[in-house]
C-alpha positions as CSV (number, residue, x, y, z in Angstrom):
1,M,0.0,0.0,0.0
2,I,1.3,3.5,-0.9
3,E,0.6,6.7,1.0
4,R,-2.4,8.7,-0.2
5,N,-1.6,12.3,-1.2
6,Y,-4.8,14.2,-0.3
7,L,-4.7,17.7,-2.0
8,F,-7.8,18.7,0.1
9,P,-9.7,16.7,2.6
10,G,-11.3,13.8,0.6
11,V,-9.7,14.8,-2.7
12,I,-7.0,12.8,-4.5
13,E,-5.9,13.6,-8.1
14,M,-4.1,10.8,-10.0
15,N,-1.5,13.0,-11.7
16,Y,-0.5,14.5,-8.4
17,Q,-0.6,11.1,-6.7
18,S,1.7,9.5,-9.3
19,R,3.9,12.6,-9.6
20,R,3.8,12.4,-13.3
21,R,1.5,13.6,-16.1
22,M,-0.9,10.9,-17.0
23,G,-3.2,12.9,-19.2
24,V,-6.6,14.2,-18.2
25,N,-7.0,14.9,-14.5
26,V,-8.8,12.0,-12.7
27,Y,-10.2,12.9,-9.3
28,L,-11.0,10.4,-6.6
29,I,-13.5,11.7,-4.1
30,D,-13.0,9.7,-0.9
31,G,-16.1,9.3,1.3
32,V,-14.3,6.8,3.5
33,K,-16.6,3.8,3.0
34,E,-17.1,4.6,-0.7
35,Y,-15.6,6.8,-3.3
36,V,-16.4,8.3,-6.7
37,L,-14.1,8.7,-9.7
38,L,-14.5,11.9,-11.8
39,D,-13.4,11.0,-15.3
40,V,-11.1,8.1,-16.2
41,G,-9.2,9.4,-19.2
42,F,-8.0,7.4,-22.2
43,L,-8.4,3.6,-22.3
44,D,-4.6,3.1,-22.1
45,E,-4.4,5.2,-18.9
46,L,-7.2,3.3,-17.2
47,T,-5.0,0.4,-16.1
48,D,-2.7,2.8,-14.3
49,V,-5.6,4.7,-12.7
50,L,-7.2,1.5,-11.3
51,E,-3.8,0.1,-10.2
52,L,-3.0,3.3,-8.4
53,T,-6.5,3.2,-6.8
54,R,-5.8,-0.3,-5.6
55,L,-2.3,0.5,-4.3
56,M,-3.7,3.3,-2.2
57,G,-5.9,0.8,-0.4
58,F,-9.2,1.5,-2.1
59,S,-11.3,-1.5,-2.9
60,L,-12.4,-1.4,-6.5
61,S,-15.8,-2.7,-5.4
62,A,-16.2,0.4,-3.2
63,C,-16.5,2.8,-6.2
64,K,-20.0,4.2,-6.0
65,M,-20.0,5.6,-9.5
66,V,-17.8,7.0,-12.3
67,I,-18.8,10.5,-13.4
68,A,-18.2,11.8,-16.9
69,S,-17.6,15.5,-16.7
70,H,-18.4,15.6,-20.4
71,A,-18.3,13.3,-23.4
72,D,-14.9,14.1,-24.9
73,V,-12.7,11.1,-25.9
74,D,-9.8,12.1,-23.7
75,H,-12.0,12.0,-20.7
76,A,-14.3,9.1,-21.6
77,Q,-12.5,6.6,-23.9
78,G,-11.9,4.3,-20.8
79,L,-15.5,4.6,-19.5
80,A,-16.9,1.4,-20.9
81,R,-14.0,-0.7,-19.6
82,A,-14.1,1.1,-16.2
83,R,-17.9,0.3,-15.9
84,E,-17.1,-3.4,-16.7
85,I,-14.3,-3.7,-14.2
86,L,-15.7,-1.6,-11.4
87,K,-19.3,-2.8,-11.8
88,C,-20.6,0.6,-10.9
89,P,-22.9,3.0,-12.7
90,V,-21.6,5.6,-15.2
91,V,-23.2,9.0,-14.7
92,A,-23.3,12.0,-17.0
93,H,-25.3,15.0,-18.1
94,P,-28.4,14.2,-20.4
95,R,-26.6,16.0,-23.3
96,S,-23.7,13.6,-22.9
97,V,-25.7,10.5,-23.1
98,E,-26.1,10.2,-26.9
99,P,-22.4,10.8,-27.8
100,L,-21.3,8.4,-25.1
101,E,-23.8,5.6,-25.9
102,Q,-23.4,6.0,-29.7
103,G,-19.6,6.5,-29.5
104,D,-20.1,9.6,-31.7
105,E,-16.6,10.3,-33.1
106,I,-17.3,13.9,-34.1
107,L,-19.0,15.1,-30.9
108,T,-16.5,13.3,-28.7
109,Y,-13.6,14.8,-30.7
110,A,-12.3,11.4,-31.5
111,R,-12.2,12.0,-35.2
112,I,-10.9,15.1,-37.0
113,D,-10.5,14.2,-40.6
114,A,-8.7,17.4,-41.6
115,Q,-5.9,16.6,-39.3
116,G,-5.9,12.8,-39.8
117,I,-7.0,12.2,-36.2
118,Q,-9.0,9.0,-35.6
119,I,-9.2,7.6,-32.1
120,P,-11.4,4.7,-31.2
121,M,-14.4,5.7,-29.1
122,P,-16.0,2.7,-27.4
123,R,-19.7,3.0,-26.8
124,C,-20.6,3.2,-23.1
125,K,-24.0,2.8,-21.4
126,V,-24.9,5.7,-19.2
127,D,-26.7,4.4,-16.2
128,R,-27.9,7.6,-14.7
129,T,-28.1,11.2,-15.7
130,I,-27.4,14.2,-13.5
131,D,-28.2,17.9,-14.0
132,E,-28.1,21.3,-12.4
133,G,-28.7,21.5,-8.7
134,E,-28.6,17.8,-7.9
135,I,-26.5,16.6,-5.0
136,I,-24.2,13.6,-5.2
137,Q,-23.5,12.1,-1.8
138,V,-20.2,10.3,-1.4
139,G,-20.1,9.1,2.2
140,D,-20.1,12.3,4.3
141,R,-19.1,14.5,1.3
142,S,-21.5,16.3,-1.0
143,L,-21.0,17.3,-4.6
144,E,-23.3,19.9,-6.0
145,V,-23.9,19.5,-9.7
146,W,-23.4,22.6,-11.9
147,S,-24.4,22.5,-15.6
148,T,-21.7,24.6,-17.3
149,P,-22.2,24.3,-21.1
150,G,-20.0,26.0,-23.6
151,H,-17.1,23.8,-24.4
152,T,-19.6,21.0,-24.9
153,A,-23.4,21.0,-24.3
154,G,-23.0,18.4,-21.5
155,Q,-20.1,19.9,-19.6
156,L,-20.5,19.6,-15.9
157,A,-18.7,21.1,-12.9
158,F,-19.1,20.1,-9.3
159,R,-18.9,22.1,-6.1
160,M,-17.7,20.6,-2.9
161,G,-17.4,23.3,-0.2
162,D,-15.0,26.0,-1.4
163,L,-13.7,23.7,-4.2
164,L,-15.0,23.6,-7.8
165,F,-14.2,20.7,-10.0
166,S,-14.3,23.0,-13.0
167,G,-13.9,20.6,-16.0
168,D,-12.7,22.2,-19.2
169,N,-14.1,25.6,-18.4
170,I,-10.9,27.4,-17.4
171,F,-7.3,26.5,-16.8
172,R,-4.5,28.2,-14.8
173,D,-3.1,30.1,-17.8
174,G,-6.5,31.5,-18.7
175,C,-7.1,29.1,-21.6
176,V,-10.4,27.2,-22.0
177,G,-11.6,24.0,-23.5
178,V,-11.7,23.8,-27.3
179,I,-14.3,26.0,-29.1
180,D,-15.5,24.2,-32.2
181,A,-18.8,24.2,-33.9
182,H,-18.5,20.5,-34.9
183,H,-17.9,19.8,-31.3
184,G,-21.1,21.4,-30.2
185,S,-19.4,24.4,-28.6
186,S,-21.3,27.6,-27.8
187,L,-19.5,30.9,-27.1
188,V,-22.6,32.4,-25.5
189,D,-23.0,29.5,-23.1
190,F,-19.3,29.4,-22.4
191,V,-19.2,33.1,-21.3
192,A,-22.3,32.5,-19.1
193,S,-20.6,29.5,-17.4
194,L,-17.4,31.5,-16.8
195,K,-19.4,34.4,-15.4
196,R,-21.1,32.0,-13.0
197,I,-17.7,30.7,-11.8
198,R,-16.4,34.3,-11.6
199,C,-19.3,35.4,-9.4
200,S,-19.1,32.4,-7.1
201,D,-17.4,32.3,-3.8
202,V,-15.4,29.1,-4.4
203,R,-11.7,29.5,-3.6
204,F,-10.0,26.7,-5.6
205,L,-10.6,25.5,-9.1
206,L,-9.8,21.9,-9.9
207,P,-9.7,21.6,-13.7
208,S,-9.8,18.6,-16.0
209,H,-6.4,19.5,-17.4
210,G,-3.3,21.0,-15.8
211,P,-2.6,22.2,-12.3
212,I,-5.1,23.0,-9.6
213,F,-5.1,26.8,-8.8
214,R,-6.7,29.4,-6.6
215,K,-9.7,31.1,-8.2
216,D,-8.4,34.4,-9.8
217,D,-11.1,36.9,-10.6
218,A,-8.7,39.0,-12.8
219,L,-7.8,35.9,-14.8
220,L,-11.5,35.0,-15.3
221,D,-12.3,38.6,-16.2
222,A,-9.6,38.6,-18.9
223,T,-10.8,35.2,-20.2
224,I,-14.4,36.3,-20.3
225,A,-13.5,39.5,-22.2
226,R,-11.5,37.4,-24.7
227,L,-14.4,35.0,-25.4
228,E,-16.8,37.9,-25.6
229,S,-14.7,39.4,-28.4
230,Y,-14.7,36.0,-30.1
231,M,-18.5,36.3,-30.4
232,H,-18.0,39.0,-33.0
233,M,-15.1,37.7,-35.0
234,A,-15.2,35.8,-38.3
235,D,-12.3,33.6,-37.0
236,F,-14.9,31.6,-35.0
237,G,-17.3,30.9,-37.9
238,T,-20.7,29.7,-36.8
239,C,-19.7,29.9,-33.1
240,A,-19.7,33.7,-33.5
241,V,-22.9,35.6,-32.9
242,D,-22.2,38.2,-35.6
243,W,-19.5,39.9,-37.7
244,P,-19.9,43.7,-37.2
245,L,-17.6,44.5,-40.1
246,L,-20.2,43.3,-42.6
247,D,-22.9,45.5,-41.1
248,Q,-20.4,48.4,-41.3
249,W,-19.6,47.6,-45.0
250,E,-23.3,47.4,-45.9
251,E,-23.8,50.9,-44.6
252,E,-20.7,52.1,-46.6
253,L,-22.1,50.5,-49.7
254,A,-25.5,52.1,-49.3
255,Q,-23.7,55.5,-48.8
256,G,-21.5,55.0,-51.9
257,K,-18.3,55.1,-49.8
258,N,-15.2,53.9,-51.5
259,D,-12.5,56.0,-49.8
260,F,-10.0,53.2,-49.2
């Protein structure tokens, strides 16, 4: 048995525990007699995640559920195998059910033809759906479910006291999860989710990628402002709300302006 490295009471993260970068952040919420895994990562990482869980003295049979923060392949490729081994329910937002159960390569970001990316995405049964405001009890610990769409329609975050398991909403450098129309991203929803995090009184953000960090309102303000600007830029195609330049040009055409 190896020593457990609790980052906060009841919270273990597998990259920190193993002291190496394994990929997506995998959180184990320890409720003493039971625990929950938040995401499991790629299939080839699952063996290491489960072995690490066992080496820390957790019984695999004590896993209450595996939660998919959203349906992306880097978070969920190992879900079906985890469900098979752990014999526990897989839980996700209603908007994540279809891409997970159908193994949708486009919505899960497993297939990007233009870049020659093709990653197998095994189908996984979702046993239970969770949505905004629900409480997940893990022993004596409670996770409050937040629906935080934007990166994907089914993106979830989870509040536990002054901690927020913040998914792909925001990272320590101010970056956010991929914004892509084929992926089902919504800039309007993304900004609303970030504003919700900004206005909350949580103290620490525990993202799905990269280091845990203290909530930084200035960082969030800058990220929100950047994404708000994206709403009005042709760079973001159908994710943008409008392109003001064309309205301006239409007025110039009507006025016969050609002073370039």
